[in-house]
N, C-alpha and C positions, 0 to 999 in steps of 0.2 A: 683841473677837475673837468671831466667831460661834461658837455652840455646836457641838461635834462630833456627828456623826451616826454611829450604829452599825447601819445597815440591813444591811450585808454580813454581819455576825455573826448577825443575826436570821434572815436568809434561809438561812444555812448550817444553823441549828438546825432550821428548818422542813424543809429537804431531808433532813437526817438522820432526822427523824421519819417522813417519807414513805418513805424507804428501809426503815425498820424495819417500817412497815405493810405495804409490798409484800412484803417477805420473809416476814412472818408469814402473809400471804394465800396465798403459794405453798406453804405447808406444811400438809398435812392429816393428818399423823400426828405422834405425839409425837416430839420431837427434830428436827422440821423435815424428815423424810424424805419424798421425793416418792413418792406412791402409785402403784400399777399403772395404766398407760395403758389406757383402754377402747377396743377396736377400733371404728372406725366405717367404714361401707361406702359412704358417699355419693360419695367421690371416684373410685371404680372403676366402669367400665362394661364390659359384655360383650355380645358379639353372636355367635350368635343368643341371643334372650332365653329365660329359663326357660320350659320347657314347649312351646317351638316344635316343630311337627311338619311333615312334608313339606318339610324344608329342602333347598334346592339344595346338593348337596355341593361344587359348584364355587364357591359364593359365599364371600366372605371370612369367616373366623372372626377376630374382633377382640377384644382386651383392651386397655384404655387407662386411664390415670389423669389426672385434671385437676390434681392437685397431688402432689408427692412422687414416689416411685418405686415400681415393682412389685418385690416381693421373692420371690414364689413363684407360678408359674402352672403348672397341669397340665391336660392334656386326655387322657382315657381313653375307650376304647369299652366296650361292655357286657361284653366278655371281660376287661377289666382291662388291655388293651394300652395303653401310653402312647404318645402321638403327640408326637414331638420338635417343639420350636418355637424361635423366635429372638426375643430382646428387641432393641429399638432401642438404639443406643449410650447414650442417656440413660435407658434403662429405664423410659420412660413408656408403652410399648406392646409388645405381644407378638403373634406370629402363628405358626400351625403351619407346618412345613416341607414338608408333603405334603398332597395332596388327601384329602378325606374319602371314605368309601365309600358306596355306595347301601345303603339299608335298615339303617342302623346307628343305635345310640343312644349318644350321647356325653355325658360329664359334664365341664364346664369349671369349674375352681376358680381363684380369683385372690386374692392378698393383697398388701398394700403397706405403705408407711410415708410419712408426711408430717409437717409441723410440729405437727400436733395429736396425733400418736401413730400407732399401728398402724391400718391400714385393711383392711377385709375381715374374714374371707373372703367373697367373693361366689361363688355357685354357680349354674350354668345347666346343666340337663339337657335335651337336645333330640334329635330323631329326623330322619334324612334320608329323602328320597324312596325309595320302593320301586317301580321301573319295572315295567310289565307286560312290556316287552320292550326289548332294546337293539340298537343298530346300530353297526357299525364302518365307517369310511370309509377308503378306500385312495387315495392320491395317485399316479397313474401317468401314463405317456405314452399316446398313442392306440394304441400297440402292446401295451399291457397290462403293461408292465414298471414296477416301482416307480421313482419318481424318486429318483435317488441324490444325496444331499447333496454339493454341491460340484462335481457333474459339469457338463460343457458340453453344451448342446443347441442345435438349429438355430433360425434366425430365424422359422420357421413353427411353433414349438412350441405345442401345445395341451395345457393341463393338464386331466387327467381326475380327477374325484372320483367314485369308484365305491363305492356303499353295498352292504352285504350284506343289506339289507332294503328293501322299498318305502318311500318317504318320503311320508307323507300330506300334510305341510305343507312344501312346497318352500321357501316364503319364509322360514320359521323356520330351516331348515337353511342356506339361502343367505346369510342375514344373518350367520352365524357362520363363513363360509368367505371369508377375506380374502386377496387377492393384492396384494402391494406390490412396487414395482419402483424401482430406482435406475439411471438417471433414471426419473421417473414416466411411466406410460402410461395411456391410456384403454382399459378393457377390461370384459368382462362375462361372466357365466355363461350358458350355454345348456343347457337340460335336454333330453337326448336321449330319456329315458324316466324312470320313477319311481326308477331306481337309479343313473343316470349323468348327471352334469352336466359340461359342457366349458367351460373358460375360455380365451379368446384376446383379445389386444389388437385394437384397431380396424385397425391396420396391422401389417406384419411388425415383429418386435422389432428393435432396434438392437444390433449387436454390442457386447459388453461389458456389457450390462444385467445387473444383479444382481436376482434374483427370489426372493421369499419367499412361501410359501403356508402359511397357518395355518388349519386346520379345528378351531376351538375348540368342540367339540360336547359335551364331557363335562358332564353335568348339565342339558343342554338338551333339552326335549321337542320333537320334530319331528312331533307329531300322534298321536292315539289311544293315548297312554300309551307311545309309543316314544321312548326317550332315547338320546343319544349314549353309546357305550361308553367312549370315550377321546378325548383330543385327538390330532391328527395334524398334523405340519408337515414341510415340505421346503424346501430352498433350492438354487438352481442359478444358473448364469451362461449367458448367450447367447454362443455362440462365433462364429467367422467366418461371414459371410453366404455361404451356399451356395444358389444358385438355378439350377436346371436347366430349360431350355425345350426340350420335345420338340415339333417342328413337323412335322405329317404332310404338309405341302406340300413340305417338303425331305427328309423322312425322316431328319432329323438331330436329335441331342440336343446342345444347346450348354450347357456347364457354366460358370457364372460364380462366381467367388470375390471377395467384396467389390467387386462391380461389374465385374470384369475377366474377359473370356473366357479360360479356361485349357485347355479341351479341347472338341473336337467329335467326337461319336461317331455313326456311321451306325447306324440302327435299322430294324427291321421291326416294325410295331405290328399291332393287331387287324385282321383281314382284312375285318371288317364283315359285315353281313347277319345272318340268324337262321335257325334250323332247329328243327323240333319233333321231339324224340327221346324215345321212351318216354312220350309224352303230355305232355311238358314242353317249352316253347319257350325256346331259348337264343340269346342275341345274342353277337356276336363283335367288338364294338367296343372300342377303348381310349377310354373316355369322356372328352370334353373337360372340363377343369376344373383346379383347383389342388389337388394332392395334397401330402402330406408323407411323409417317410421314417418308417416305423413300426418296422421291425426288419430283420434280415438273417440269413442262414444259408448255410453252405457245407458240404455241399449241403443243399437242402431237398427233401423228397418232395412232388412235385406230383401230386395225385390228383383226377381230374375227378369222382369219385363224391362228393366232399365238398360239391359244389354241385349234385348230382343227375344228372350226366351219367355214365351207366354206363361203366366202364372198358373193357368188351368191345364197346362200340358203335363205330361207324365213326370218330367223332371223340373217343372216350374215350382216356384216358392215365393212367399211373401210372409215374413215373420220377424218379430223383434228378437234380436240376438244380444246377449249380455257380454260385457267386458270385451269389446271389439276394438282391436288396434289395427288400423289400416296401413298397408305397405305398398299398395299399387293403385294406379289411377282407375283401373277397371275392376276394383272391388275384391282384392285378395286381403284377407284379414287373418290375424291370429285371434281366435275368439273361443268363448265357451260353447260347447255342444255336448251336453251330458249323454245324449242318445248315441254318441259314438265312442264313449269311454271304453267299451269292449274292444274297439279297433285301435285305439290310441296306443302306439308303441309296437304295432304289428301289422296293420292293414290300412291301405289307403281307400277312403270312402267318399271324400268330399268332391265338390265341384271345382275345387282349386284352393280353397282356404286351408289354413292350418288349424284343425280342431284341437282344443285343449279341454281338460276337465275344469270345473269351476274354480278350484283353488289356484291352479296354475294360470288360468286366464286372468283372474283378478290380480294376482301377483304381478304378472307381466304388464297389465294395463297400468298399474300404479308405478311400476319401475320405468317404463319406457318414456322417452322424451323425443320430440321431433328431431329427426336427423340421426337417430340411432340406427346402426347397421344390422340388417338381417340377411345373411347369406344362405341361399338355398342350394344344396348340393345333391347330385345323383338322382334327379328326377328326370322324367322323359319329356317329350314334346319340344317345341321350339324354345330357344333361349329368350329370356326377358328382353323386351325391346326398350329403347331409350324413352319412347313416349309413354311407356307404362310405369314410369318412375325407375327406369333402369339407367340413370346417368352413369353409375359406376360400372356398368357392364362394358362401356366403350373403352378401348385402349386409349392411351394418352395421345397417340398420333391421330386417331379418329376423332378424339375430342377437339384437338387443335384444328382439324380440318373443318369443323363447324363454326369456327370463329370468323368474324369479319375482318380481323386484323392480322391473321397469321397466313 
């Protein structure tokens, strides 16, 4: 009979000995009590770093840990005001719930816990930028009214970004002004001057398009120490296609909705020619080109002195006009004027407006929405200029030439 072997019992003895050794090693106080855990900071990172200055207040403030969880994070300004924040569900990261302010000093503290024990605290004190000046941007229609969230606008809608300060670096500002559409469209900004940029698609919008405009300028320098005061955004939808064609060959305005002719209105447009009055030359054409509806009023006070023609001159006027729908910055309207009904449909008599009878003027007033298209064909005089609400008169190449980023 072969001899019995007792390796199993020997191995068990060794294992017991090892357990005793490990247990002894884990005790550093009499009686085997575990001593206090020493905090370590290596697993927590914070941003901005300690001592950072001229920090962009719109840039992310971040606290994260590479192991374990965060147990306590605080962010306070120099006045001791606490900034609320939110942990991720697994408590491995934290961020503030609000933007930081300009010219403030903040202290960020973070502690955590992982398998090695307590981590932190880690502290970062930093200072944000102090701008020399700030500018606010307003998102409006070409008529100057604020774009109303959720409202419906016409297929010729042009978005206006109006700044309350001159913008030295247009490209920096334009980069932060983003227009998105569903379905997508090709479009671009065109700078009218140092305070006003217009955005339009290459072609008329399609009905039903959802549009979002975001001017994310807070914390962004747009030249010479000028920073964005706050972010601004708007969203709207493109309504039914309203395109009206005023043809001076026929003296009629044809109104189309979604491509279908729904009304024809006799009109009397600008009588043409020019006169010099009080040392200034005035022209009386309805300029050819593509206009859009800017706004409307009932009544509107039309005053020739607002563009330099004295009220008491032979051609001057100041009167209340009913059912007036404005399509140009210099005062061209489609409006009621019963005194020219005899001429509507056959003769041009106005200073430049499109005269309509009471029924047609009221109907068009109620039908029109900002951004609707009005095309004027076959009239004399110089073509409509971009500054007169003629954004759509420019070719696409000319429009792109007015962008700061093309």
